TINU-358831 format. One record per residue (C-alpha): x, y, z; residue number from 1. Coordinates in steps of 0.001 Angstrom, whole numbers, plus 524288, in hexadecimal, padded with zeros to 5 digits. Example, Ala and Ser with C-alpha at 12.3 -4.5 7.8 and 13.67 -1.06 7.14 Angstrom:
! residues 2
<east=8300C | north=7EE6C | up=81E78 | seq=1>
<east=83566 | north=7FBDC | up=81BE4 | seq=2>
! end
This chain:
! residues 199
<east=6C19A | north=4A871 | up=D25E5 | seq=1>
<east=6CAF9 | north=4A047 | up=D2E65 | seq=2>
<east=6D542 | north=496E0 | up=D29EC | seq=3>
<east=6D06B | north=488C2 | up=D28F0 | seq=4>
<east=6D64B | north=47D50 | up=D3077 | seq=5>
<east=6E21C | north=47704 | up=D2A68 | seq=6>
<east=6DE54 | north=4689B | up=D2AF0 | seq=7>
<east=6D27A | north=4635B | up=D2416 | seq=8>
<east=6C9BC | north=459BA | up=D2B97 | seq=9>
<east=6CF1B | north=44BD8 | up=D2AEC | seq=10>
<east=6CC4E | north=43E62 | up=D3028 | seq=11>
<east=6D2C6 | north=43B24 | up=D3CD1 | seq=12>
<east=6E088 | north=435B5 | up=D3A07 | seq=13>
<east=6DFE7 | north=43AA5 | up=D2BE8 | seq=14>
<east=6EA8E | north=442BD | up=D25AB | seq=15>
<east=6E9F4 | north=45192 | up=D2799 | seq=16>
<east=6E3CB | north=45915 | up=D1C58 | seq=17>
<east=6E338 | north=466C4 | up=D1726 | seq=18>
<east=6DA2A | north=46D75 | up=D0D85 | seq=19>
<east=6E0F0 | north=47676 | up=D045C | seq=20>
<east=6DAE1 | north=47FDC | up=CFA42 | seq=21>
<east=6E0C7 | north=483C4 | up=CED4E | seq=22>
<east=6DC6A | north=490A6 | up=CE794 | seq=23>
<east=6E0D6 | north=49980 | up=CDC8D | seq=24>
<east=6DC12 | north=49F44 | up=CD021 | seq=25>
<east=6D598 | north=49824 | up=CC4FD | seq=26>
<east=6DF6C | north=48FC2 | up=CBD15 | seq=27>
<east=6EA6A | north=490E8 | up=CC6AB | seq=28>
<east=6EC2E | north=48225 | up=CC88E | seq=29>
<east=6E42B | north=47E28 | up=CD44B | seq=30>
<east=6DD9D | north=4724B | up=CCE11 | seq=31>
<east=6EA72 | north=46E14 | up=CC7F7 | seq=32>
<east=6F0E4 | north=46F72 | up=CD579 | seq=33>
<east=6E67E | north=466B1 | up=CDC56 | seq=34>
<east=6E7B5 | north=45C67 | up=CD178 | seq=35>
<east=6F646 | north=45BFB | up=CD249 | seq=36>
<east=6F78F | north=4598B | up=CE11A | seq=37>
<east=6EB8E | north=45211 | up=CE4FD | seq=38>
<east=6ED22 | north=443F5 | up=CE964 | seq=39>
<east=6DF44 | north=4413C | up=CE4F1 | seq=40>
<east=6D82F | north=4440E | up=CD830 | seq=41>
<east=6D545 | north=45276 | up=CD9C3 | seq=42>
<east=6C789 | north=4575A | up=CDA3D | seq=43>
<east=6C531 | north=4626D | up=CD0A5 | seq=44>
<east=6B998 | north=46A80 | up=CCC4D | seq=45>
<east=6BE81 | north=46EC9 | up=CBF11 | seq=46>
<east=6B4BC | north=4742F | up=CB50B | seq=47>
<east=6B69A | north=47997 | up=CA79F | seq=48>
<east=6B889 | north=48817 | up=CA76A | seq=49>
<east=6AD9C | north=49113 | up=CA260 | seq=50>
<east=6B113 | north=497D2 | up=C9566 | seq=51>
<east=6B295 | north=4A665 | up=C96F7 | seq=52>
<east=6B1F0 | north=4A691 | up=CA5FE | seq=53>
<east=6BA79 | north=4B1A7 | up=CAB3E | seq=54>
<east=6BEE5 | north=4A883 | up=CB67F | seq=55>
<east=6C4CD | north=49F01 | up=CACA4 | seq=56>
<east=6D0D3 | north=4A6B5 | up=CA7E2 | seq=57>
<east=6D9D8 | north=49C98 | up=CA250 | seq=58>
<east=6E373 | north=4A5DA | up=C9B7F | seq=59>
<east=6EE9D | north=4A04B | up=CA43A | seq=60>
<east=6E993 | north=4929D | up=CA478 | seq=61>
<east=6E452 | north=49046 | up=C96AF | seq=62>
<east=6E36F | north=48168 | up=C9818 | seq=63>
<east=6DA7E | north=48241 | up=CA3AA | seq=64>
<east=6CC2C | north=47EA5 | up=CA03A | seq=65>
<east=6C600 | north=47B08 | up=CAD6B | seq=66>
<east=6C4CD | north=48166 | up=CBA85 | seq=67>
<east=6C25A | north=47D50 | up=CC88F | seq=68>
<east=6B44B | north=48068 | up=CCC56 | seq=69>
<east=6B3BB | north=47B4F | up=CDA7C | seq=70>
<east=6C082 | north=4762D | up=CDF83 | seq=71>
<east=6CBDC | north=46C44 | up=CDD8A | seq=72>
<east=6CF60 | north=4624E | up=CE813 | seq=73>
<east=6DA9C | north=459AE | up=CEA88 | seq=74>
<east=6E113 | north=4524D | up=CF5E2 | seq=75>
<east=6EEFF | north=44ED2 | up=CF8E6 | seq=76>
<east=6F731 | north=44A26 | up=D044B | seq=77>
<east=70385 | north=451A2 | up=D07E3 | seq=78>
<east=70C0E | north=44CAA | up=D1325 | seq=79>
<east=70067 | north=44692 | up=D19DB | seq=80>
<east=6F740 | north=451DE | up=D1833 | seq=81>
<east=6EB60 | north=450AD | up=D0F1F | seq=82>
<east=6E952 | north=45D16 | up=D0726 | seq=83>
<east=6DC14 | north=45F9F | up=D0154 | seq=84>
<east=6DDF5 | north=4692E | up=CF66C | seq=85>
<east=6D2BE | north=47179 | up=CF127 | seq=86>
<east=6D3DB | north=47A7B | up=CE571 | seq=87>
<east=6CAA1 | north=48644 | up=CE40D | seq=88>
<east=6C4D9 | north=48AE8 | up=CD77F | seq=89>
<east=6CC23 | north=4968F | up=CD234 | seq=90>
<east=6C1C0 | north=49DDC | up=CCAEF | seq=91>
<east=6B9DE | north=4A8D8 | up=CD0C5 | seq=92>
<east=6ACD3 | north=4A2A4 | up=CCE59 | seq=93>
<east=6B063 | north=496E0 | up=CD6C6 | seq=94>
<east=6B655 | north=49E5D | up=CE231 | seq=95>
<east=6A9F4 | north=49B92 | up=CEAAA | seq=96>
<east=6AFDD | north=48DF2 | up=CEC3E | seq=97>
<east=6BBD8 | north=492C7 | up=CF3A5 | seq=98>
<east=6B5C7 | north=49422 | up=D014F | seq=99>
<east=6B0C0 | north=48605 | up=D010D | seq=100>
<east=6BDA1 | north=48085 | up=CFBE4 | seq=101>
<east=6C641 | north=48788 | up=D05F4 | seq=102>
<east=6BE76 | north=48359 | up=D11CD | seq=103>
<east=6C737 | north=47B71 | up=D1AED | seq=104>
<east=6D3CB | north=47DBC | up=D132D | seq=105>
<east=6E0D6 | north=47E97 | up=D1A01 | seq=106>
<east=6E78E | north=48669 | up=D0F5F | seq=107>
<east=6E7AE | north=48ADA | up=D0177 | seq=108>
<east=6F021 | north=48B89 | up=CF53F | seq=109>
<east=6EE19 | north=4975C | up=CEC89 | seq=110>
<east=6F2F8 | north=49378 | up=CDEF5 | seq=111>
<east=6F786 | north=49EB0 | up=CD6AC | seq=112>
<east=6FC17 | north=4A101 | up=CC871 | seq=113>
<east=706BE | north=4AB34 | up=CC747 | seq=114>
<east=70159 | north=4AFAC | up=CBA23 | seq=115>
<east=6F4C2 | north=4B488 | up=CC0F6 | seq=116>
<east=6F7E3 | north=4B676 | up=CCF5D | seq=117>
<east=6ED02 | north=4C0EC | up=CD071 | seq=118>
<east=6E319 | north=4B624 | up=CCEE6 | seq=119>
<east=6E742 | north=4B06C | up=CDC25 | seq=120>
<east=6E3F0 | north=4BB76 | up=CE536 | seq=121>
<east=6D596 | north=4B6D5 | up=CE6FA | seq=122>
<east=6DA91 | north=4A9A9 | up=CEB33 | seq=123>
<east=6E4C5 | north=4AF24 | up=CF48D | seq=124>
<east=6DAAB | north=4B87C | up=CFA8F | seq=125>
<east=6D161 | north=4ACD0 | up=CFCE4 | seq=126>
<east=6DB37 | north=4A455 | up=D03FA | seq=127>
<east=6DF56 | north=4AFDC | up=D0C46 | seq=128>
<east=6D0F9 | north=4B29A | up=D0F5B | seq=129>
<east=6CE71 | north=4A4C0 | up=D142B | seq=130>
<east=6DBAE | north=4A50C | up=D1B50 | seq=131>
<east=6E172 | north=498D4 | up=D1508 | seq=132>
<east=6EFF8 | north=496EE | up=D156B | seq=133>
<east=6F42A | north=495C2 | up=D071A | seq=134>
<east=6FF88 | north=494C6 | up=CFDC0 | seq=135>
<east=7009D | north=49AA8 | up=CF053 | seq=136>
<east=703B2 | north=49071 | up=CE549 | seq=137>
<east=70968 | north=4966F | up=CD981 | seq=138>
<east=705B2 | north=48D2F | up=CCE59 | seq=139>
<east=71070 | north=48CE8 | up=CC3F5 | seq=140>
<east=709B6 | north=48DDF | up=CB719 | seq=141>
<east=711C2 | north=48B71 | up=CAABF | seq=142>
<east=71673 | north=4986B | up=CA583 | seq=143>
<east=712F3 | north=4A01F | up=CB15E | seq=144>
<east=71D7B | north=4A96B | up=CB6EB | seq=145>
<east=723E7 | north=4A4F5 | up=CC3BC | seq=146>
<east=72442 | north=4AF1C | up=CCEEC | seq=147>
<east=72B43 | north=4AE7B | up=CDBD8 | seq=148>
<east=722C1 | north=4ABDD | up=CE7CD | seq=149>
<east=72599 | north=4B9AC | up=CECDD | seq=150>
<east=71F93 | north=4BF8B | up=CE0AA | seq=151>
<east=71361 | north=4B702 | up=CE17D | seq=152>
<east=71229 | north=4BA2A | up=CEFF7 | seq=153>
<east=71268 | north=4C89A | up=CED04 | seq=154>
<east=7094C | north=4C7B3 | up=CE170 | seq=155>
<east=6FF0C | north=4C059 | up=CE961 | seq=156>
<east=70176 | north=4C811 | up=CF615 | seq=157>
<east=70399 | north=4BB44 | up=CFD8E | seq=158>
<east=7079F | north=4BB2F | up=D0C18 | seq=159>
<east=715A2 | north=4B724 | up=D0EB7 | seq=160>
<east=71189 | north=4AA3F | up=D1473 | seq=161>
<east=709A9 | north=4A56E | up=D08E1 | seq=162>
<east=711DC | north=49AA2 | up=D020D | seq=163>
<east=71313 | north=49B86 | up=CF37F | seq=164>
<east=7157B | north=48EA4 | up=CEC41 | seq=165>
<east=718B1 | north=48C97 | up=CDDF2 | seq=166>
<east=71158 | north=480EB | up=CD895 | seq=167>
<east=70E32 | north=47946 | up=CCC3A | seq=168>
<east=6FFD0 | north=475BE | up=CCE8C | seq=169>
<east=70189 | north=469C0 | up=CC586 | seq=170>
<east=70C81 | north=46405 | up=CCDA4 | seq=171>
<east=708BB | north=45B8A | up=CD974 | seq=172>
<east=715C0 | north=45D9A | up=CE0FD | seq=173>
<east=714CA | north=46C4F | up=CDF01 | seq=174>
<east=706ED | north=46C71 | up=CE450 | seq=175>
<east=70A32 | north=4641C | up=CEF80 | seq=176>
<east=71523 | north=46D54 | up=CF378 | seq=177>
<east=70B59 | north=47891 | up=CF2FC | seq=178>
<east=701A2 | north=471B7 | up=CFBD6 | seq=179>
<east=70C19 | north=46E15 | up=D0529 | seq=180>
<east=70FFA | north=47C92 | up=D05E1 | seq=181>
<east=701E9 | north=4802C | up=D08C7 | seq=182>
<east=700AB | north=47634 | up=D13BE | seq=183>
<east=70D1E | north=47B3A | up=D19B1 | seq=184>
<east=7081A | north=4891C | up=D188C | seq=185>
<east=6FB37 | north=4852B | up=D1ED6 | seq=186>
<east=70286 | north=47EED | up=D2A46 | seq=187>
<east=70ADF | north=48B04 | up=D2BF2 | seq=188>
<east=6FF13 | north=4941A | up=D2BF7 | seq=189>
<east=6F720 | north=48BC2 | up=D3569 | seq=190>
<east=70198 | north=48725 | up=D3F4B | seq=191>
<east=701AC | north=49052 | up=D4B27 | seq=192>
<east=70E8F | north=4972C | up=D4DE3 | seq=193>
<east=71570 | north=4925E | up=D5A56 | seq=194>
<east=71369 | north=49B38 | up=D6620 | seq=195>
<east=71DD2 | north=4A52F | up=D6820 | seq=196>
<east=72643 | north=4A346 | up=D747C | seq=197>
<east=727B2 | north=4AEE8 | up=D7D37 | seq=198>
<east=734A2 | north=4AFF7 | up=D847D | seq=199>
! end
């Protein structure tokens, strides 16, 4: 699968726009992140979780009672660029939605929880498979141990050029900084290097 175009279609003379996809395990903060940063009322597809479902492990997030069953959606403007932010469902039984959500995306954010980094590998493998530039967002959960970026990079086997950003998914400014880091990474990954000069 080849990398999609950066800019989404837009009316003549309209602002440039990018589609961004958030992915990550169940309960990692994707819906909260979209709600915190969106300039419009976010679109969510939250449903009450099924009792006894193996996908619905809330041992680390005991207050969570709902889950995303299709996607989350928000929109914001950053420095004259309109960002359309789509959040994927985190549970295994809804993974069939990912291919549809990622179509036309310019880049991705993989949100991780340091208490269960192993749950993130499926999401990292997916964005690598579809060849999306991505950043890793470390959501700072209360009481979770803090690790240096180098330790997280090693634990997740991340390439040296993948940015790692600490965030609070509840905080608008924190999330905006994350999305700016992703846009900068996308531009870096898609801008051709200048030709070398032979002397």
